[in-house]
N, C-alpha and C positions, 0 to 999 in steps of 0.2 A: 491315798489308801496304800498301805504297804502290801507287799506280795502275799504275806500270810493272811492279812485281813481280807484281801481280795479273794484268796482261795477259800477262806471260811465262808464268805457270803455266797460264793459260787456253789460251794458244797450244800449249803442250806437251800438255795434255790433249786438245785437239782433234786434234793431229797423231797422238798415240798411238791415239785412238779410230778415226781414219781409216785408219791403216796397220798397226797391230799386230794387227788382226783378233782372233782368238780369245784371244791372250795378254792383250789389253786387259781382257777379262772375267775373266781370272784375277787381274789386278791389283786388280779391285774387291773381292776377298776380303780385301785388306789393310786395316789401319787407315787412316783418311783421310790422315794425313800421309805414311805410307809409300806409299799409292796415288799421291799427287801426286809423290812423289820418283821412283817407278818410271816415271811418265809423262815426267818430265824426263830421266831417264837414257835411256829408250828413244828419246826425241826427239833427244837429242844424238847418240847412236850412229847413228840413222837418217840424220840430216843429214850426219854425217861420212862414212857410206857413200855417200850421194848425191853428195858432192863428187867421189869417185873413180869412181863407177859410171855416171854420167850419160853415156851414149854419144852423146847429141845434142850434147855439148860436146867440142871438140877436146882431145886429151890434154894439150897444152901449157897450155891454159887451165885444165884441171882441176888440173894441177900448181901453177899460180899460185894458184888458189883454195885448194888444200890448204895452201900456205904461209901464206896469209892466215888460214885457219882455225886453223892451229897458233899463229900469232902472237897471234890474238885470244884463244885458249884460255889461253895462257901469261899474257897480260896480265890477263885476268879472274881467274884463280885465284891469281895472285901479288899483285895490287893490290886485289882485291875490287871492282873497278870494271868495269861493263859496257863493252866496247870500243865506241867510236863509229866503226864501220866500215861502209861501204856495200858489201855483198857482190854487189850487182847487181840489176837489174830483176827483180821477181818472186821475190826471195829474202828477203823480210821475215822468214820463220821463222828464217833463219840468225842474224839479229841479235836477234830477240826471245827466243831460247832462253837467252841468257846471264844475265840477272838471276836467273832461277829456278835456273840451274846454279850460280851463285855461292852463292845461299842454301842450296841442297840439299847441296852439297859441304861447306859449313861446318857445317851441322847434323849431318851423318852422318859427318864426318871421313873422307871418301874421299880417299886420297892423290892429289895432282896427277899423279903419274907414270902413274896408271891411264889418264887421258885422253890423255896424250902417247903412251902405248904403243898405244892404239887408232889414233891418227893414224899411228904408225909402220907399223901393219898395213895401213892404206889405202895408204900410200906404197909398201909392198912390191908390192901389186897394180898400182899405177900404173907402177912401174918395170918390171914384167914386161910390161905392155901396151905401154909405149914401146919396150922391147927387141924385142918381136914386130913392131911396126910398122916399126922401123928395119931389121930383117933380112928383112922380107917373108916370114915363116915360112909354109910350107904344111904340109898334113897329113903329107906324106912326111918332112918335116924336123922335125916336132914333137919337142920335148925335154921331159922332166919338169921341173917347177918346182923340185923339191928332189931332192938326191942321196940323202939319208939320212932316216930317220924323225926323228932329232934335229932336223934342219932343219925338217921339216914340223911337229913339235911346237912349235918356237919360233914359227913362223908362226901356228899355231892359238892359241897363247897370246895373241898380239897381236890376233887378230880375234874370239876367243871366250872364252878363259880369263879374260882381264882383265875381261870383262863380268860373269862370275860373281863375281869378286872385288868389283866395285862393288856387285853385288846383295846380297851378304851383309853389306856395311857398312850397307845400308839396312835389311835384315831383322833384323840383330843376330846376333852369334855370341859364344860364351863361351870359345873356345880358338883360339889362333893356328894350330893345325893345320887349321882350317877354310879358311884361305887357300889351302893347297896342294890341298885337296879340291875347293874351288870351281874351281881351275884344271883339275883332272882332269875335272870335270863339263863345263866348256866344251870341253875336248879331245874328250870323248866325243860331244858334240853336233856339233862341227865335223867329226869323222871321219864321222859319219853323213851330214852334208850332202855331203861329198866323194864318198861312195859313191853316194848318191842322184843326184847331178848329174854323174856320170862322163861320160856321153855328151854332155850339153849343154856341159860345160866343154871337152871335147875339140873340139867343133865351133867353140868360140870361141878355140881355140888354146892351151888350158891343160890340163895333166895334173898333178894335185896328188899322185897316188900317188908315193911315193919311187922313184927310179930303181933303188935296190938291191932293192926288192921285185919290180919287173918282171924284173930279171936273175935273181932267185932262182927265179922260175917260168917263166923262158925266154920272156918276152913282150917286146914292143917298144912304144914309143909309137904306132907305126903300127897295131899290133894294136888298141889302144884306140880310135884314130881310126876305124878300119874296123869297129869293133864286133864283133870276133871273139869268139865265145862257145863255146870248146872246153874241153877238160878243164883246160888250163893256166889259162884264165880262171876257171873254177870254183874251182880250188885257190887262186888269187890272192885271189878275193873271200872265200872261206871264211877265209883268213888275216886279211884286213882286218876282217871281221865279228868274228872272235874277239878281235882286238886292241881293237876298239871296245868290245866287251862287257866286257873287263877294266877299262876305264876307267869304265864305268857301275858296275861293282862297287866300284871305289875311291871313286867319287863318293857311293855310299850312306853312306859314313862321315860325310858332311856333316850328315846328319839329327841325329846325336847332339850336334853342336856348334852347331846353328842354333837361334835363339830361336823359340818357337812360331809367331809370325805368318808367318814365311817358309816354314814346312814345307809347308803345302798347295800353295803356288805352285810350290815346287821339285818336289813330287810330281807336279803337273800337267805340268811341263816334261819331267820324266823319262819320264812315260807317253807324251807325244807323240813325243819324239825316239826313245825306246826302241821305241815302236810302229813307227816308220819302219824302224828297223834290223830288227825282226822281220819286217816286210813284205818287206824285201829278201831275207831268207833264204827266206821263204815262196814267193816268186816264183822260187826257184832261181837267185837272183842276176841275174835279167833286169832290169837298170836301163835298158835301151835302148828296148824296144818302147813303153812308156808311162811317164809320170812316176809315181814311187812317192809315194803320199800316203795320209793317213788320211781316211776320210769326214768331211765337215763335221759331221755329227751327232755323230760320236764325239769330235771335238775340242771341240765345244761342251759335250758332256756332261762331259768332263774338266775344262774351265774352270769349269763350273757346280759341279762337285763340289769344286773348290778353294775357290770362294767360299762354298759351304755349310759346308765343314769349318771355315773361319775364323770364320764368323758364329755357328755353332751348336755349336762345340766346348764340351765341359764345362769350366767354369772350375775 
């Protein structure tokens, strides 16, 4: 491993350890090469999100940086050469991730389009933020981001489902049906995030629930912004939870096609996100009064269980 490649892998591992929290410890249950690959994947995805989400940076600057990130990714994955691009002061991690990314994608045959799809997902969020700024949207004028569930599912693929597809390339799978199942898994996780963050997102001018669902239960975007919790809301949330549960059920098919090293970490992630969904139901769908989360001890226990199952499973 060259010095630059070693530095790149070290940078990714440091970033994952600092920001992935409990998932980082789940990664440690993988074989060393796959552990390194997951750190690289997580770091790339995290930095990509940071390009779009850093509210300390003006939206127009974020758009320019995302275009630079897109160009650098395309150049790196097509030419196999780390781009010589200065992303700005204090952004060394953005440049350092590329040597390891090139090595990892080549080793695990992850399709280039997966990374471009992730960038497209960030671009969707940026476009929405720019539209909100330009129209000076207020709570009374809030609109749903998506009209239909099909539109929402497409968005969820770009911000979550494609990550699942990348993961199973690293973990290994023996049937192409696993690709769709990995997408279903990402959709289940993202639907859970949307329900958990419903109030916070509305405060930030975004409602991710499809407009058709609000119409179905006779609610409006203003009802979500004002945190109305009546019978209509409970019916809407019960419908959303049931939909998410159906995708968790579909995602369970993935275990039969996944190679053994990846099964414990998938199990851990399913437990964490599935646990959040169960907690939402347990609270009678009150996602407003306090943030829905699992106790730290429980998440650490799940992560430790994933590492233990990998290291001590019967051969």
